[in-house]
N, C-alpha and C positions, 0 to 999 in steps of 0.2 A: 527294398532289396536287400539289404545290410539286416535288416529286423530278424529277416524271413529265413536266409539263411544262416547267420547264427544258432537262431533253433534248431533247424535243419541239424545243421554241426553238432549241434548236443543232443538231440538224440537220433543222431546216426552212431556219433562215441557211445551215447548209454545203450544204445540195443549191444552193441557188438559187445559191448565190456559186460551186459547181464544172459545174455542170451551163448555167451563163452565163445563168441565165432570169430574170437579176434583175440591176445591177450593185451592189455593194456598199453605194452609197449606197440607194438602194430599200431593200435589202437590213435593211442597221440603221436603217431609219426601220420599216419596217410592220410584219418579226416581232416585236419586242418591245411594238408598239405592242398587236399581238392578243391577244399568246400573258400582255405585260401584264393586257388588261383577262381573258382567260380566267381572269386569276389571280386576281382582286377588286379589282384598282387601282381601280378605279370614276373618278373624278375628276382620284384623285390622282392618276396616271398624271402628271400633268401637272407633279407638282411633283416629281416625281420623277426626269422629265427635265431640270429646270429646272436641279434638282442636279446631274445630268450635266453638262448645259451649262457650269455656272460651274465646276466638278476640273477642263473640258478647255479651256476657257478661252486655258490660258496656251502650250498645245502648237497651238492654232491659230496664237496667232502666233508662233511660236517660225516652223514650217512660213510662214507668209505671206513672211516676212520673209527666213529664211533664202534661200528660192526667189528670190527677188528677187535680196538680195546676190551670189550667187555667179553665176546670171545674166546680170549685166548688171561680173559678171569677166570671162565671156565674153564678153559682145557689145565690152566694150573692147579686147581684145586683152592680158589679164594673161598668159595660157597657150599664146601666137604664140609667144614667144622661144623656149619647152619644148620645144613639136612642132618648131621649126625646130634647137635643138639638137637636138634627140635627131637629125631626121636625118642632122647634119650628123657627128653623132660614130657611126652607125652604119656607116655609106660601103659597103663591103661582108663588112661578116661578118655571118653571120648569128647568131650571135650577140650580138651586141651591139643588134643589133636585136628582140630574144627579151625583153630584159631595158629595153629603149626604151617596149615595150611593155608591160613589164609598170609601169614609173615614168609612165609617161603617163596609161594607164589610173590607175593612183594617184589622180593629181593632178586628174583630170577630173573624176575617183568625187567630189570636196566638194562640187559642188556636188547632191548624194543622189538625182541622176534618171541610171540605165543605160541610158535612149533616146540622151540627151545625152551619155554616156560613150564610146556602142558606135557612135553615128555620128558624132565627133569620131577613136575611134583608129580607124575602116578608112577611110576616107576619106582620112586623114593616111598611114597605115604601109599599107594592103594592096597601095596599088600596090607599093611596093618588095618585097614579100613576094612578088607576084608574077613580079617582073623580077628576082629573086634566085633565084629558084626555092624558098624557102621555103613549106612547108605554110603554104595559109591557114590549116587546125586549131591552129595552134599559137598564130597570134595570136586565137581564140577561147576558148580553152585559158582563156591569161594573162588574157585582157582577163577572162573571165568569172570567174576564181578571182578577177582584185582588183578588183571591184567587188562581187562578192561579200561579198569579206574589208572593204569599205567600208566593207559597207551597214548595219554597226552606228552611221552615226554618227548623232545625231540627230532631223536633219533627213531623214535618209534613207527612214526611212516603217518596220519591226520597231522602232526604239524607240520611235517616238513612238507604234505598238500601241501594243504592251506598255506605258508607260509609261500609253497613254492605260485601257489597260484595268483596268487596277489601280489607277489615282486617285495617281500619286505623279509626282514630279518628273523630266524625260527625264535630267536633270543626273545624277539622280542614281545612272542605271543606266548612262547611258557612262562618265562620267569615270572611275570604277573599273577598268572594263574595259580604259582606253587600253593597258594595258601587252600586254594577251591580243591586241588588233585590231594594235601592231607584232611579237608573237611572228610573227600571223600574216601578215604581208606578209613579215615577210624567209622563210618558208616559200616565199612565190609569189615572190619574187625567186628562191630558193634553184630552186624548179620551173623557173622559165624559164631561170635557167642549165642549168642541166641538159638541159631541152627544146634549148637554143640550141647548146651543146656537141656536138649528137647530131645535131643537120640540120647543123652543120658539118661531121662527119668523112660523113655522107650526101652533102652537094656537095660537099667538097674546099674549096679555097680559090676560091674568082669575085672577079674583078675585074668590077668595074660598072663601064659607061662614062658618067656622067654628060652629053659635052660633047654626046652622041646625042641624050640627052631634050633639053637646051636650044633643040638646032637641029631641032627637030620630030620627029628619027628616033623617038624610043618611047623610047630603051634600048635595053642587050645587059649579056647576061654574056660572057663570052669563058671560056675555060681558061683556071685556073692552072699554075702550076709545082709547087704542094704536092699538088695532089685534079687528079679525072677530071672534076670540072664538067659541068655541065649549060644551053641553056639552059631560063631564065627564061622565061614566055610573057608576050607582051604585055600593056597596056590594064591596065582599073581593072573585075573584073570586081562586078558588084554595085553600085559605088558611084555609079555614073550621073555622071558625072565623067570627063575623059577629063586630070585636070590639069596641072602646070606646072611652072615649076624655077622654084629663088629665088633669089639673087645668087648663091651657091655655084654653081650647075648642078644644084642637085642633087632630086629627084624631091619635088616638094610640092602637095596638093590634102587638100579640105575645108575651113580655113579662112582664107573667100576674106581675101585682104589689101588688100582694097578698099573690106572696105566703111563706112560710112558710121558706123558705133559705135565703131572705134580712135578710138585717144585715145595714143598713140606716146607726148608728154610728158609724159602723167599715171605713169606704167607704174609708176615707183619709189614713188612715192601707193599708187597699189594696190595694190603689193607689200605696201608695208609694212603699209597699214591691213589686208589679208587676217594678217597674221604677227602684229601686236598683238592681232585679232581673237579669232583660235586661240592662243592662248598665253594672253590671260584666260581663253578659254572654260576649257581644262585647270584654270587656277591656281582654277574655281571660284570669281569673287572678286562675280560678277554671275546674277542670273537669268539664263539664254541665251536665254529672249527676248528680253529688254532689248535686249541685248548686239548680239544684230542687228536692233534697231528700230534702235538707233541708226547702227550697221558702215551698216546699208541707208540710212539717211537722208543718211549722209556722203557715200556712196559717189553716189547719186543727184547729189544737189549739187555736189559739184563736177565730177562726169565729164559731169554733163546741166544745166547752170545753168537753163533756160530751163522752164520751164513745162511745153510742148508737151510734150519733150521728157524730161522727166519721163512723162509722161505713156504717150507711145511707147515706153520702156521696163520700164513695167510694165507692157503691155498687149503687149510679145513673151510675156512670161512667163505671161500671163492664164490659159490653159489649163492648164498643171500646176498654179497656186494654187490656180483655183475644182477641181480634181479631188481634190488630196488635202484640202485643207483643208475641204472637203463632208464628205470621207470623216469626218476626226478628229470634226465637231458629229455626224455620222450616229451615229457611234459611241458619243455622249455617250447618246445612246438607249438603243440596249441598256443598256452600264451603270450606268444609272441605273433601268431596270426590271428588272435580275441584280439589285440592291443594293433595288431600294426594294421587292419585293416576298419577301424574303427567300429567292428562287427560289436563289442560289449560297449558304448556309449552310446549305440542307438537302441541294442534292447534293453537297452537302462531308463532310455530315453521313453521308450513305449511303459516300460514298467511302470516309472515314473509316475505316470500318462493315466494309467488304472487301476495302481494302488489309492487307495484314498488316503487324502494329503493327510485328516486327522491320526495313523497306522505309523506313516514316513517313522518321526522320531522312534517310535521302538518297531526297527528293523533288526537292530542288533538280539532284544529278547524275541523276538520272532525268528531269527535265524537261527538261536539255539533251541528252541522248542522245535523247530521242523528237523530239528538236524538228530532228534531222536527219533522217529519213523524211519526217515529219509534214510540216513547212515544205516537201517537195519532194512531195507526195500532192495536198496540198491549200495553197489558196490561205494569205498571211501572218490575213488578216480572218477567213479560218474559225480560224485556227490560234490567234491572242494574241484576238482575242473573243469567242470562244467555248469551247475547254481549259482554256489559260490561265486562266480565273478561276477555274476549277475545282477545277484541282490548286492554286490558289498559297494558295484557301480552307482546303482540305486539309493542304495545308503549315501551315498557321499553329497549327495544331492540333500541331504537333512545333517552336514554338518558331522557326520558319523563315520571315525577312520576306518582304514579298510583293519587294521590292525583288531582294532575293538570289535572287526563281525568277525574275523579269523578267532577272536579266543572263545565267542557265544558257538563260534560251530562247532567246537571241538571238546563241547559239554557233554554232545551226544553218544561217546563214545562207549562209556560202559554197557550204553544195549547193540552198538554196532557193531559190538565182537560176536553176540551172542545169535548175528544172523549164519545163515546155512550160508550165505554169500562166503560167508571165513572159510578158509580150510580151514583155518587151527585150531578153531572148534569141534570142528567135524573130529579132527584129529582128536583134541582130550576126550570126547563122548566116545569114542571107537576103543581107542586105549584103556577107558576105565569101565565099557560096557555098558552103556550106560543110552536109553535112543535117547531123539535130540526132540522130542513130544515133553518126556521126560523131565528136561533137564530146565525147555521152558516154563514148563506148568512152578517153576520156584525160581526160576532166575527172571525172567522179564518183566515184574513187577519190581522187584528189588532194582533191577538194574537202572529203570524209570526212576527210585527214588534218589541212585547215587547219581543221577546223570543234572536233574531236578534241585538235590542239594548243590552241586559245582555252579550251576548255572548263576544257585543263588547268590554263593559267597561272593561271585563275579557283580553282581550286580550291588549289592551290600560293599562291596570294599573299591565299587568305582571302577574297575574294570571295563566291566560289559554296562555301557550307558543304558540307565532306561528316562525313556522322552527328551 
């Protein structure tokens, strides 16, 4: 009976999420409560949920303060010089433009919010793509790959979901996977170089005349000496702005250079604080939630010394904070009921009898491979809270630790980010004026390569067991 109820609970949860009949928070709350009562939990369901919330409280704190910290860094202009620097270096070279897109997307993805990353990248670089005649599909492919690879950072979502679903620390999942992420990012850069070279050959050498932009002429492309070239299209499709030029005459758009939150005098302090935070995080000296609580408090105090300014800074990112933290706390209900009623153990025992014994020792690798298609066709919530706990409980019978299963499960994120179920990717293709079909034609096989490479690195380094 517990096996049937467990699978029905997972099916009901996934149905509500995939058909968008309920938000993840509502589905994570009501479905477990209903099925927990059907499983005979009675009034004891309150203790189960409380235990789940206690186990996920550090994760909620991590997300809360990580969003605040990186939101502040964007507000105060930490990444503005990077954007301007990329635009200066790019000039008239399509290959440099595409590589710059990858670097910018990787850096901005540190805030863990795909929508923010895509807004900044498209608003800053799309006008230059259009004026140079470079295909906007290249922008969506590279930005999508970069953000998908960076999506395994603990405050990005999937790592937190995997850790929350299995009751483990996000740092234990993420830190050993840093080499895999680095290799994935290197592959993304190689794809960027290749696509950039292809665009350079297609367009020939184009000479961008920025003085026309600075004078209000909208910029132009003229034929160079070593290629055939062709005019680019003027304007910024999909960005909703007309753009402008910085002091060097180059096109710049998207990060308002006059916003009130800028703190140019504190640029080096904010940069040093961010670097120290990331270094200490990788060294695993303190729990990640504690690190971000301290760093966010320092950032707020130094950049916004007045109490009202600090309140406004937090309020600017409140929508992201509420949605993500609420999801984590609601997930505590699902995990608490799953564990408390014994559904997970019963389902795992059933799977143990179904899966051939010869395949059991390879469940971590199998999970990594399954994460590629499953997270594309279903949401992260459905996969990490519905599928992963069952696979993990089964894998434990073969001596595979939950943290190893969690590491394998996040390797499919470069593919997941391209899913039409992800609102951020829909925002990206809309801003760039690109059809999702065109984006998928170029991005999917590349995303699979990145995911498999990350999985392979994890296996080679022993972070993901093989047999």
